[in-house]
MARMIKOL-179983 format. One line per 8 residues: number of its first residue (from 1); for each residue x, y, z of C-alpha. Coordinates in steps of 0.001 Angstrom, whole numbers, plus 524288, in hexadecimal, padded with zeros to 5 digits. Example, Ala and Ser with C-alpha at 12.3 -4.5 7.8 and 13.67 -1.06 7.14 Angstrom:
BEGIN
1) 8300C 7EE6C 81E78 | 83566 7FBDC 81BE4
***
This chain:
BEGIN
1) 91BF0 CF1A0 8F21F | 9183E CF9A2 8FDE1 | 90DE1 CEFBB 9018D | 917CB CE4C6 90162 | 921C1 CEBE8 909CB | 9171F CF03B 9135E | 91265 CE23C 9147A | 92038 CDD7F 916FA
9) 92242 CE7F9 92156 | 91521 CE4A9 92781 | 918C2 CD649 9280B | 9261D CD9B8 92D96 | 91FDD CE270 93802 | 91645 CD798 93B6C | 92185 CCDE1 93C6B | 92919 CD70B 94577
17) 91D04 CD942 94DDC | 91ADE CCAA6 94F1D | 92949 CC89E 9522A | 928CF CD322 95CB4 | 91CD3 CCCAF 962B4 | 92366 CBF74 96276 | 92FB2 CC54D 96892 | 92798 CCB2F 9738B
25) 92124 CBE06 975E9 | 92E5C CB755 97673 | 93353 CC1E4 97FA7 | 927C0 CBFA4 988CE | 929FE CB0F8 988A9 | 93889 CB2A6 98B8D | 9358F CBC13 996B3 | 92B9C CB2A7 99C6E
33) 934F3 CA728 99B5D | 94012 CAF08 9A152 | 93787 CB3A3 9AC85 | 932E5 CA5C8 9AF5F | 940E4 CA0D0 9AF31 | 9455E CABE3 9B818 | 93A52 CA900 9C1BC | 93DFD C9A8B 9C1D6
41) 94C2D C9E0D 9C42D | 94907 CA771 9CF3E | 93F9F C9DF4 9D5BB | 949F2 C9351 9D540 | 95361 C9C8D 9DC2E | 94956 C9EAE 9E71C | 9494B CAD73 9E574 | 93E98 CB527 9EC3C
49) 9352F CBD0B 9E405 | 93474 CCBAC 9E608 | 92692 CCB5B 9EB68 | 92A28 CC132 9F5AD | 9364B CC8C7 9F986 | 92E9D CD567 9FB2F | 9243A CCE81 A035C | 92E5C CC8AC A0C91
57) 9357F CD5BD A0D3A | 92905 CDCAE A1160 | 9268D CD24B A1BBB | 9345F CD402 A210B | 932F4 CE2D2 A21A7 | 92603 CE18A A28CA | 92BFF CD7D2 A3265 | 93753 CE11D A3519
65) 92DEC CEC41 A37E5 | 925F7 CE3A4 A4104 | 93262 CDF2F A47F0 | 9368B CED4A A4A25 | 9292A CF099 A4FCC | 92961 CE4AB A58A3 | 93756 CE779 A5D1D | 9335A CF54D A60F9
73) 9277E CEFEF A681D | 92FDE CE60C A6F85 | 93970 CF0AC A7373 | 92E47 CF916 A787C | 9288C CEDC7 A8047 | 935DD CEA3E A85E6 | 93805 CF85A A89E6 | 92A9D CF896 A903F
81) 92D75 CEBF2 A978F | 93ACA CF0F8 A9BC6 | 9344A CFD4E AA0F2 | 92A2E CF57E AA882 | 9349A CEC68 AADB7 | 93CC1 CF7CF AB29F | 930AC CFD9A AB905 | 92D82 CF0C9 ABFE5
89) 93B82 CEF21 AC475 | 93B78 CFCC5 ACA60 | 92E71 CFA3F AD103 | 93339 CED11 AD5F3 | 93F22 CF322 ADC97 | 936D9 CFB8F AE570 | 92D9E CF0B1 AE9EF | 93191 CE47F AF0FE
97) 92F4A CD86B AE934 | 92340 CD0FE AED94 | 927A7 CC493 AE74D | 932CC CC26E AF0E2 | 92EF8 CB8CE AFB68 | 93579 CB712 B084E | 935AA CAA8E B100F | 9316E CAA88 B1E12
***
């Protein structure tokens, strides 16, 4: 009788193992189908993917840094030009202008 009950338990264990394997296969198929449906839904809503968002974000940060550097450079050049302009104006006050013509 022990052989018969062991055989029944072995068959039951095999059946449960097969059922667990089938359940895992069904779970994988459901996950795949759900993921495909979710991707279709998100693409129809025109939502940006994470990778694209991060790439554009990095580009924007780099552009901001470059703008700050260029703004500082422009300010320095304007200050330099203002300094040269003030120096020329002071030098021009002491000399008579040679570009003024008089009629005879």
